[in-house]
N, CA, C and O atoms as a DFTB+ gen file, in Angstrom:
664 C
 N C O
     1  1     105.242      84.541      89.375
     2  2     104.772      84.166      88.624
     3  2     104.597      82.826      87.086
     4  3     104.195      81.678      86.900
     5  1     105.510      84.531      85.947
     6  2     106.166      83.609      84.848
     7  2     106.658      82.003      85.387
     8  3     106.258      80.891      85.040
     9  1     107.596      82.385      86.282
    10  2     108.740      81.966      86.471
    11  2     108.546      80.789      87.193
    12  3     109.476      80.025      87.452
    13  1     107.412      80.602      87.526
    14  2     106.528      79.198      87.916
    15  2     105.256      78.665      86.200
    16  3     104.336      77.855      86.089
    17  1     105.627      79.216      85.647
    18  2     105.048      79.328      84.184
    19  2     103.810      79.397      83.796
    20  3     103.471      78.921      82.712
    21  1     102.732      80.148      84.827
    22  2     101.853      80.963      84.524
    23  2     102.060      81.926      83.418
    24  3     102.532      83.026      83.704
    25  1     101.694      81.581      81.902
    26  2     101.468      83.048      81.083
    27  2     100.511      84.357      81.587
    28  3      99.293      84.478      81.455
    29  1     101.407      85.228      82.165
    30  2     100.553      86.110      82.899
    31  2     101.317      87.371      81.654
    32  3     102.347      87.067      81.052
    33  1     100.620      88.748      81.431
    34  2     101.109      89.687      80.999
    35  2     100.102      90.840      82.245
    36  3      98.947      90.570      82.576
    37  1     100.812      91.986      82.717
    38  2     101.070      92.727      83.270
    39  2     101.151      94.718      82.679
    40  3     101.926      95.320      81.937
    41  1      99.706      95.225      83.628
    42  2      99.589      96.277      83.081
    43  2      99.507      97.606      84.610
    44  3      98.472      97.901      85.207
    45  1     100.340      97.943      84.782
    46  2     100.256      99.133      85.938
    47  2      99.193     100.162      85.940
    48  3      99.527     100.855      84.979
    49  1      98.350     100.573      86.324
    50  2      97.477     102.354      86.279
    51  2      98.081     102.482      87.620
    52  3      96.954     102.493      88.117
    53  1      98.597     102.554      88.312
    54  2      98.528     103.072      89.539
    55  2      99.235     104.383      89.522
    56  3     100.163     104.529      88.726
    57  1      98.838     105.492      90.439
    58  2      99.188     107.032      89.930
    59  2      99.915     107.247      91.963
    60  3      99.478     107.236      93.114
    61  1     100.642     107.339      91.544
    62  2     101.433     107.893      92.981
    63  2      99.676     109.590      93.565
    64  3      98.971     110.454      93.044
    65  1      99.953     109.006      94.772
    66  2      98.442     110.158      94.839
    67  2      97.615     110.146      94.636
    68  3      96.784     110.936      95.083
    69  1      97.380     109.176      93.796
    70  2      95.601     109.004      92.998
    71  2      94.363     108.862      94.601
    72  3      94.827     108.138      95.481
    73  1      93.443     109.273      94.808
    74  2      92.365     109.108      95.104
    75  2      90.974     108.345      94.785
    76  3      90.340     108.769      93.818
    77  1      90.408     107.176      95.568
    78  2      89.381     106.920      94.383
    79  2      88.880     107.260      93.868
    80  3      88.329     106.543      93.033
    81  1      88.515     109.254      93.927
    82  2      87.890     109.841      92.834
    83  2      88.930     109.427      91.728
    84  3      88.461     108.640      90.905
    85  1      89.831     109.674      91.594
    86  2      90.551     109.623      90.182
    87  2      90.329     108.233      90.103
    88  3      89.176     108.166      89.678
    89  1      90.788     106.962      90.276
    90  2      90.322     105.962      90.307
    91  2      89.212     105.875      89.060
    92  3      89.380     105.522      87.893
    93  1      88.124     106.292      89.692
    94  2      86.436     106.501      88.912
    95  2      86.772     107.315      87.423
    96  3      86.351     107.037      86.301
    97  1      87.868     108.635      87.936
    98  2      87.645     109.295      87.109
    99  2      88.234     109.706      85.967
   100  3      87.952     110.559      85.126
   101  1      89.962     108.170      86.241
   102  2      90.815     108.536      85.205
   103  2      91.048     107.419      84.875
   104  3      91.354     107.159      83.712
   105  1      90.941     106.322      85.998
   106  2      90.937     105.187      85.069
   107  2      90.324     103.760      84.976
   108  3      90.796     102.653      84.719
   109  1      89.162     104.197      85.267
   110  2      88.289     103.181      85.303
   111  2      87.733     102.683      83.143
   112  3      87.447     101.586      82.665
   113  1      87.786     103.587      82.702
   114  2      87.924     103.471      81.407
   115  2      88.718     102.564      80.903
   116  3      88.437     101.457      80.442
   117  1      89.989     103.229      81.043
   118  2      91.539     102.275      80.809
   119  2      91.667     101.026      80.791
   120  3      92.274     100.245      80.058
   121  1      90.581     100.853      82.300
   122  2      91.095      99.205      82.642
   123  2      89.964      98.674      82.162
   124  3      90.032      97.445      82.169
   125  1      88.565      99.251      81.591
   126  2      87.772      98.425      80.789
   127  2      88.149      97.583      79.914
   128  3      88.229      96.357      79.841
   129  1      88.470      98.866      78.960
   130  2      89.772      99.131      77.185
   131  2      90.671      97.725      77.286
   132  3      90.739      96.944      76.337
   133  1      91.402      97.487      78.654
   134  2      91.973      96.709      78.436
   135  2      91.477      95.080      78.555
   136  3      92.409      94.279      78.477
   137  1      90.687      94.744      78.660
   138  2      89.987      93.764      79.012
   139  2      90.509      92.837      79.482
   140  3      90.990      91.933      78.798
   141  1      90.527      92.872      81.079
   142  2      91.609      91.996      81.987
   143  2      90.790      90.990      82.500
   144  3      89.622      91.097      82.876
   145  1      91.616      89.848      82.480
   146  2      91.203      88.987      83.345
   147  2      90.841      88.456      84.620
   148  3      90.144      87.575      85.123
   149  1      92.068      89.906      85.088
   150  2      92.283      90.015      86.611
   151  2      92.507      91.224      87.150
   152  3      93.336      91.904      86.546
   153  1      91.979      91.730      88.178
   154  2      92.565      93.100      88.521
   155  2      92.612      93.117      89.992
   156  3      91.747      92.667      90.744
   157  1      93.336      93.490      90.205
   158  2      94.087      93.719      91.438
   159  2      93.737      95.400      91.981
   160  3      93.987      96.259      91.135
   161  1      93.121      95.945      93.479
   162  2      93.095      96.951      93.068
   163  2      93.572      97.630      94.786
   164  3      93.303      97.070      95.848
   165  1      94.135      98.621      94.668
   166  2      94.743      98.911      96.227
   167  2      94.444     100.571      96.067
   168  3      94.743     101.156      95.027
   169  1      93.925     101.143      97.025
   170  2      93.229     102.517      96.865
   171  2      92.605     103.425      98.170
   172  3      91.441     103.164      98.475
   173  1      93.268     104.411      98.906
   174  2      92.302     104.587     100.000
   175  2      93.397     105.425     100.693
   176  3      93.096     106.504     101.203
   177  1      94.972     104.839     100.732
   178  2      95.732     105.658     101.852
   179  2      95.705     107.350     101.652
   180  3      95.604     108.210     102.527
   181  1      95.848     107.532      99.968
   182  2      95.581     108.909      99.570
   183  2      94.039     109.739     100.419
   184  3      94.143     110.782     101.065
   185  1      93.116     109.217     100.276
   186  2      92.157     109.603     101.040
   187  2      92.169     109.614     101.926
   188  3      92.220     110.834     102.082
   189  1      92.165     108.983     103.454
   190  2      92.958     108.833     104.508
   191  2      93.186     110.082     104.874
   192  3      92.436     110.919     105.378
   193  1      94.671     110.132     104.467
   194  2      95.651     110.935     104.760
   195  2      94.772     112.623     103.872
   196  3      94.710     113.421     104.806
   197  1      94.386     113.071     103.050
   198  2      93.971     113.903     102.334
   199  2      92.449     114.019     102.902
   200  3      91.826     114.736     102.118
   201  1      91.486     113.514     104.140
   202  2      90.671     113.548     104.819
   203  2      89.270     112.920     104.036
   204  3      88.215     113.415     104.433
   205  1      89.184     112.034     103.125
   206  2      88.274     111.829     102.256
   207  2      86.885     111.413     103.485
   208  3      87.123     110.769     104.508
   209  1      86.035     111.721     103.267
   210  2      84.937     111.328     104.278
   211  2      84.721     109.747     103.674
   212  3      84.779     109.443     102.482
   213  1      84.459     108.838     104.794
   214  2      84.822     107.437     104.767
   215  2      82.909     106.961     103.696
   216  3      82.846     105.855     103.161
   217  1      81.846     107.795     103.605
   218  2      80.965     106.675     103.154
   219  2      80.933     108.074     101.636
   220  3      80.046     108.120     100.783
   221  1      81.705     108.684     101.686
   222  2      82.769     109.340     100.585
   223  2      83.368     107.859      99.352
   224  3      83.123     107.333      98.266
   225  1      83.939     107.819     100.106
   226  2      85.306     106.499      99.890
   227  2      84.801     105.381      99.556
   228  3      85.319     104.571      98.787
   229  1      83.255     105.218     100.387
   230  2      82.778     103.952     100.042
   231  2      81.794     103.853      98.837
   232  3      81.720     102.866      98.106
   233  1      80.939     105.146      98.692
   234  2      80.730     105.592      97.757
   235  2      81.151     104.940      96.061
   236  3      80.725     104.215      95.162
   237  1      82.384     105.889      96.486
   238  2      82.997     104.953      95.252
   239  2      83.831     103.960      94.455
   240  3      83.943     103.597      93.284
   241  1      84.403     103.673      95.737
   242  2      84.971     102.224      95.880
   243  2      83.508     101.167      94.967
   244  3      83.581     100.488      93.943
   245  1      82.496     101.401      95.747
   246  2      81.422     100.542      94.975
   247  2      80.580     100.697      93.753
   248  3      79.640     100.019      93.336
   249  1      81.580     102.532      92.957
   250  2      81.378     102.260      92.129
   251  2      82.408     101.803      91.011
   252  3      82.260     101.444      89.843
   253  1      83.601     101.973      91.904
   254  2      84.638     101.401      90.669
   255  2      84.068      99.241      91.047
   256  3      84.027      98.451      90.103
   257  1      83.825      98.914      92.128
   258  2      83.515      97.550      91.720
   259  2      82.560      96.613      90.575
   260  3      82.745      95.531      90.018
   261  1      81.500      97.591      90.552
   262  2      80.002      97.578      89.956
   263  2      80.545      97.766      88.335
   264  3      80.067      96.987      87.511
   265  1      81.513      98.765      87.882
   266  2      82.032      98.644      86.675
   267  2      82.850      97.890      86.100
   268  3      82.987      97.735      84.887
   269  1      83.815      97.056      87.539
   270  2      84.808      97.083      87.035
   271  2      84.391      95.343      86.993
   272  3      85.113      94.610      86.317
   273  1      82.902      94.601      87.935
   274  2      82.510      93.641      87.872
   275  2      82.254      93.085      86.463
   276  3      82.410      91.904      86.153
   277  1      81.789      94.198      85.538
   278  2      81.179      94.147      84.238
   279  2      82.030      93.604      83.249
   280  3      81.582      93.006      82.271
   281  1      83.573      93.831      83.511
   282  2      84.364      93.104      82.794
   283  2      84.650      91.555      82.827
   284  3      85.430      90.894      82.141
   285  1      83.799      91.179      83.816
   286  2      83.960      89.645      84.021
   287  2      85.370      89.313      84.753
   288  3      85.550      88.161      85.149
   289  1      86.253      90.179      84.918
   290  2      87.319      89.825      85.484
   291  2      87.690      89.027      87.188
   292  3      86.788      88.811      87.998
   293  1      88.309      88.885      87.300
   294  2      88.407      88.281      89.007
   295  2      89.080      89.552      89.401
   296  3      89.570      90.307      88.562
   297  1      89.100      89.777      90.645
   298  2      89.085      90.876      91.281
   299  2      90.094      90.795      93.105
   300  3      89.684      90.356      94.179
   301  1      91.057      91.237      92.854
   302  2      91.597      91.682      94.287
   303  2      91.615      93.158      94.974
   304  3      91.864      94.194      94.356
   305  1      91.359      93.088      96.130
   306  2      91.530      94.040      96.318
   307  2      92.213      94.165      98.059
   308  3      91.901      93.400      98.972
   309  1      92.967      95.065      98.143
   310  2      93.323      94.755      99.325
   311  2      93.010      96.402     100.524
   312  3      92.796      97.588     100.271
   313  1      93.143      95.600     101.815
   314  2      92.719      96.884     102.831
   315  2      93.869      97.950     102.843
   316  3      94.635      98.366     101.974
   317  1      93.739      98.147     103.785
   318  2      95.356      99.904     104.044
   319  2      95.901      99.432     105.096
   320  3      95.329      98.506     105.672
   321  1      96.718      99.772     105.433
   322  2      97.745      99.070     105.918
   323  2      97.446     100.036     107.123
   324  3      96.812     101.086     107.018
   325  1      98.023      99.507     108.346
   326  2      98.274     100.756     109.347
   327  2      98.976     101.563     109.328
   328  3     100.098     101.593     109.834
   329  1      98.351     102.483     108.648
   330  2      99.707     104.152     108.504
   331  2      99.807     104.872     109.154
   332  3     100.150     105.973     108.721
   333  1      99.488     104.635     111.091
   334  2     100.023     104.938     111.869
   335  2     100.797     104.232     112.503
   336  3     100.799     104.304     113.732
   337  1     101.824     103.196     111.690
   338  2     103.061     102.574     111.800
   339  2     104.306     103.350     110.587
   340  3     105.517     103.136     110.533
   341  1     103.589     104.138     109.851
   342  2     104.705     105.217     108.531
   343  2     105.236     105.771     110.005
   344  3     104.741     105.829     111.130
   345  1     106.548     106.160     109.388
   346  2     107.216     106.861     110.019
   347  2     106.850     108.149     109.682
   348  3     107.427     108.954     110.413
   349  1     106.238     108.587     108.998
   350  2     105.488     109.907     108.456
   351  2     104.299     110.693     109.561
   352  3     103.914     111.842     109.775
   353  1     103.967     109.101     110.164
   354  2     102.539     109.391     110.920
   355  2     103.304     109.911     111.988
   356  3     102.455     110.711     112.380
   357  1     104.533     110.122     112.989
   358  2     105.205     111.091     113.505
   359  2     104.943     112.497     113.517
   360  3     104.770     113.257     114.470
   361  1     104.945     112.757     111.982
   362  2     105.159     114.524     111.510
   363  2     104.362     114.631     111.365
   364  3     104.211     115.797     111.000
   365  1     103.219     113.986     111.392
   366  2     101.638     115.033     111.259
   367  2     100.544     114.728     112.498
   368  3     100.664     113.918     113.417
   369  1      99.187     115.860     112.147
   370  2      98.647     115.490     113.164
   371  2      97.810     114.346     113.286
   372  3      97.069     114.036     112.354
   373  1      97.870     113.415     114.776
   374  2      97.075     112.052     114.887
   375  2      95.574     112.187     114.182
   376  3      95.145     111.214     113.562
   377  1      94.869     113.265     114.270
   378  2      93.657     113.205     113.582
   379  2      93.421     112.649     112.100
   380  3      92.485     112.086     111.532
   381  1      94.951     113.152     111.667
   382  2      94.622     112.327     110.575
   383  2      94.133     110.854     110.106
   384  3      93.146     110.695     109.389
   385  1      94.669     110.149     110.431
   386  2      94.978     108.917     110.975
   387  2      94.179     107.843     111.812
   388  3      93.632     106.808     111.433
   389  1      94.295     108.487     113.240
   390  2      93.722     107.975     113.896
   391  2      92.562     107.663     113.782
   392  3      92.065     108.229     112.808
   393  1      91.685     106.851     114.458
   394  2      90.115     106.534     114.545
   395  2      89.748     106.307     112.939
   396  3      88.600     105.892     112.779
   397  1      90.449     106.487     111.824
   398  2      89.830     106.053     110.557
   399  2      90.633     105.119     109.569
   400  3      90.291     105.008     108.391
   401  1      91.480     104.598     109.987
   402  2      91.953     103.309     109.309
   403  2      90.877     102.443     109.370
   404  3      90.369     102.144     108.289
   405  1      90.318     101.877     110.576
   406  2      89.961     100.989     110.710
   407  2      87.979     101.212     109.576
   408  3      87.568     100.229     108.958
   409  1      87.411     102.129     109.568
   410  2      86.143     102.753     109.171
   411  2      86.231     102.600     107.806
   412  3      85.287     102.308     107.072
   413  1      88.151     102.935     107.239
   414  2      88.346     102.803     105.870
   415  2      88.273     101.390     105.037
   416  3      87.882     101.308     103.872
   417  1      88.786     100.133     105.965
   418  2      89.130      98.747     106.134
   419  2      87.752      98.801     106.347
   420  3      87.422      98.641     105.171
   421  1      86.367      98.935     107.134
   422  2      85.035      97.834     107.070
   423  2      84.634      98.806     105.520
   424  3      84.384      98.035     104.594
   425  1      84.556     100.074     105.185
   426  2      84.192     100.525     103.864
   427  2      84.486      99.555     103.457
   428  3      83.567      98.735     103.464
   429  1      85.823      99.062     102.895
   430  2      86.926      98.099     101.837
   431  2      85.959      96.840     101.958
   432  3      85.034      96.668     101.165
   433  1      86.205      96.080     102.879
   434  2      84.925      94.444     103.205
   435  2      83.794      94.868     103.142
   436  3      83.106      93.907     102.800
   437  1      82.899      96.121     103.322
   438  2      81.417      96.032     103.272
   439  2      81.454      95.622     101.278
   440  3      80.804      94.757     100.692
   441  1      82.635      96.797     100.593
   442  2      82.047      96.675      98.915
   443  2      82.704      95.142      98.584
   444  3      82.133      94.485      97.713
   445  1      83.769      94.620      99.189
   446  2      84.067      93.620      98.911
   447  2      82.947      92.441      99.080
   448  3      82.689      91.710      98.124
   449  1      82.136      92.256     100.647
   450  2      81.846      91.280     100.107
   451  2      80.234      91.446      99.331
   452  3      79.607      90.431      99.026
   453  1      79.808      92.507      99.131
   454  2      78.706      92.975      97.913
   455  2      78.992      92.539      96.547
   456  3      78.135      92.170      95.744
   457  1      80.206      92.604      96.342
   458  2      80.706      92.775      94.911
   459  2      81.447      91.121      94.532
   460  3      82.053      90.965      93.472
   461  1      81.318      90.178      95.367
   462  2      82.666      88.881      95.396
   463  2      84.131      89.288      95.017
   464  3      84.955      88.556      94.468
   465  1      84.336      90.819      95.479
   466  2      86.019      90.601      95.522
   467  2      86.874      89.776      96.617
   468  3      86.414      89.254      97.632
   469  1      87.922      89.772      96.285
   470  2      88.871      88.908      96.859
   471  2      89.448      89.670      97.160
   472  3      89.928      90.508      96.396
   473  1      89.676      89.618      99.029
   474  2      90.344      91.035      99.891
   475  2      91.322      90.150     100.332
   476  3      91.193      88.934     100.480
   477  1      92.215      90.766     100.513
   478  2      93.603      90.982     101.372
   479  2      93.968      91.042     102.245
   480  3      95.138      91.182     101.891
   481  1      94.020      91.070     103.555
   482  2      94.384      91.595     104.368
   483  2      95.449      91.730     104.762
   484  3      96.153      90.938     105.388
   485  1      95.762      93.341     104.225
   486  2      96.840      93.989     104.245
   487  2      97.119      94.588     105.858
   488  3      98.212      94.691     106.415
   489  1      95.914      94.904     106.344
   490  2      95.943      95.748     107.659
   491  2      96.979      94.927     108.539
   492  3      98.179      95.117     108.739
   493  1      96.018      93.849     109.045
   494  2      97.197      92.506     109.545
   495  2      97.590      92.400     109.750
   496  3      97.892      92.139     110.915
   497  1      98.297      92.491     108.535
   498  2      99.952      91.620     108.122
   499  2     100.857      92.879     108.361
   500  3     101.821      92.680     109.100
   501  1     100.672      94.370     107.761
   502  2     101.382      95.452     107.904
   503  2     101.507      95.539     109.927
   504  3     102.542      96.067     110.333
   505  1     100.830      95.205     110.661
   506  2     100.663      95.298     111.749
   507  2     102.112      94.201     112.842
   508  3     102.556      94.200     113.990
   509  1     102.319      93.469     111.601
   510  2     103.609      92.491     111.489
   511  2     104.478      92.719     110.855
   512  3     105.555      92.488     111.406
   513  1     104.530      93.127     109.790
   514  2     105.732      93.274     109.035
   515  2     105.960      94.859     109.065
   516  3     106.984      94.998     108.396
   517  1     105.610      95.928     109.422
   518  2     106.141      97.205     109.431
   519  2     107.021      96.659     110.706
   520  3     108.142      96.448     110.243
   521  1     107.015      96.348     112.052
   522  2     107.352      96.598     113.103
   523  2     108.786      95.905     113.014
   524  3     109.856      96.018     113.613
   525  1     108.381      95.287     112.179
   526  2     110.079      94.035     111.902
   527  2     111.091      94.570     110.487
   528  3     112.259      94.239     110.283
   529  1     110.618      95.072     110.015
   530  2     111.480      95.798     109.117
   531  2     111.663      97.302     109.011
   532  3     110.880      98.249     108.937
   533  1     112.793      97.196     109.029
   534  2     113.199      98.956     109.250
   535  2     113.147      98.954     107.952
   536  3     113.038     100.177     107.866
   537  1     113.133      98.617     106.892
   538  2     113.685      99.357     105.636
   539  2     111.820      98.501     104.676
   540  3     111.668      97.738     103.722
   541  1     111.217      98.933     105.261
   542  2     109.585      98.670     104.468
   543  2     109.363      99.824     104.279
   544  3     108.301      99.706     103.667
   545  1     109.614     101.275     104.348
   546  2     109.291     102.605     103.499
   547  2     110.844     102.971     103.027
   548  3     112.001     102.609     103.240
   549  1     110.152     103.850     102.309
   550  2     110.817     104.135     101.285
   551  2     111.419     105.720     101.959
   552  3     110.636     106.533     102.451
   553  1     112.624     105.913     101.888
   554  2     113.134     107.722     102.883
   555  2     112.251     108.517     102.826
   556  3     112.543     109.471     103.547
   557  1     110.709     108.728     102.045
   558  2     109.877     109.778     102.413
   559  2     108.630     109.526     104.100
   560  3     107.783     110.200     104.686
   561  1     109.337     107.986     104.257
   562  2     108.382     107.777     105.280
   563  2     106.990     107.576     104.486
   564  3     106.095     107.929     105.255
   565  1     106.608     107.272     103.609
   566  2     104.915     107.275     103.586
   567  2     104.765     106.106     102.452
   568  3     103.919     105.222     102.585
   569  1     105.587     106.159     101.401
   570  2     105.035     105.185     100.692
   571  2     106.075     104.096     100.563
   572  3     107.250     104.406     100.760
   573  1     105.716     102.684     100.210
   574  2     106.450     101.356     100.911
   575  2     107.303     101.304     100.479
   576  3     106.940     101.708      99.374
   577  1     109.046     100.993     100.295
   578  2     110.064     101.175      99.272
   579  2     109.889      99.248      98.718
   580  3     108.922      98.525      98.960
   581  1     111.026      98.908      98.039
   582  2     111.009      98.277      97.048
   583  2     110.655      97.039      97.564
   584  3     109.791      96.344      97.030
   585  1     111.819      96.410      99.491
   586  2     111.122      95.874     100.186
   587  2     109.904      95.586     100.350
   588  3     109.410      94.490     100.085
   589  1     109.010      97.052     101.038
   590  2     107.667      96.531     100.948
   591  2     106.888      96.476     100.031
   592  3     105.975      95.702     100.320
   593  1     106.758      96.985      98.882
   594  2     105.989      96.476      97.965
   595  2     105.841      94.909      97.932
   596  3     104.829      94.208      97.937
   597  1     107.863      94.425      97.879
   598  2     107.340      92.680      97.550
   599  2     107.095      92.340      98.817
   600  3     108.193      91.854      99.087
   601  1     106.650      92.267      99.506
   602  2     106.243      92.241     101.011
   603  2     104.327      91.687     100.715
   604  3     103.651      90.668     100.856
   605  1     104.106      93.357     100.162
   606  2     103.026      93.543      99.426
   607  2     102.239      92.632      98.151
   608  3     101.175      92.089      97.854
   609  1     103.389      92.866      97.742
   610  2     102.951      91.039      96.429
   611  2     103.145      90.015      97.202
   612  3     101.994      89.579      97.199
   613  1     104.060      88.897      98.235
   614  2     103.991      87.982      98.530
   615  2     102.610      87.823      99.058
   616  3     102.025      86.772      98.798
   617  1     101.976      88.801      99.817
   618  2     101.266      88.720     100.923
   619  2      99.840      88.143      99.374
   620  3      99.333      87.035      99.199
   621  1      99.690      89.097      98.792
   622  2      99.045      89.296      97.627
   623  2      98.687      87.470      96.910
   624  3      97.627      86.850      96.820
   625  1     100.096      87.104      96.525
   626  2     100.552      86.043      95.638
   627  2      99.636      85.158      95.818
   628  3      98.756      85.217      94.959
   629  1      99.495      84.341      96.616
   630  2      98.330      83.149      96.622
   631  2      97.173      83.539      96.726
   632  3      96.589      82.518      97.090
   633  1      96.293      84.481      96.640
   634  2      95.142      84.847      95.906
   635  2      94.993      84.627      94.944
   636  3      94.143      83.945      94.371
   637  1      96.698      85.783      94.270
   638  2      96.423      86.421      92.627
   639  2      96.943      85.069      92.427
   640  3      95.886      84.486      92.185
   641  1      97.916      84.116      92.361
   642  2      98.230      82.521      91.426
   643  2      97.077      81.837      91.578
   644  3      97.042      80.963      90.712
   645  1      95.714      81.807      92.550
   646  2      94.268      80.970      92.104
   647  2      93.970      81.381      91.115
   648  3      94.072      80.924      89.976
   649  1      93.383      82.729      91.687
   650  2      92.497      83.206      90.021
   651  2      93.681      83.115      88.903
   652  3      93.238      82.251      88.146
   653  1      95.118      83.584      88.305
   654  2      95.331      82.855      87.520
   655  2      95.033      81.519      87.210
   656  3      94.524      81.286      86.114
   657  1      95.221      80.775      87.843
   658  2      95.210      79.313      87.306
   659  2      93.744      78.479      87.104
   660  3      93.605      77.418      86.497
   661  1      92.605      79.336      87.850
   662  2      91.463      78.748      86.906
   663  2      91.460      79.134      85.933
   664  3      90.620      78.750      85.119
């Protein structure tokens, strides 16, 4: 975006292993203190794998959206990638993700609609991206590689660019 002439700064408060409750308890105050004009949020994959109930996830995500909406910042949220396609999925019980991804994504869509968040559909895109990119995941088979994260960023870029240009 800077190469395109847009004056942007960037602070990443992402934390490996974080769940939605961690965002509520550890990151919300830090985000608000930054007085951002744009917020991107991607949270839920760790909740999915660690058994967080969908209703609990949705309640916490709603709490995050309500608090961040008060900043006046534009907000972009991504839904969950199809983690059934991740290499790690072959090594863990399918009950951890089978039939759970879609309800999590519906919870994200519900909160996005309720709070006017800009939703980027990572799920649908991941079903195309992941099978064609053997280098999409890092060696742990769970986290995206640099290439995978770049694919995600490219997917989000049109929405983010539009919001920044406003």
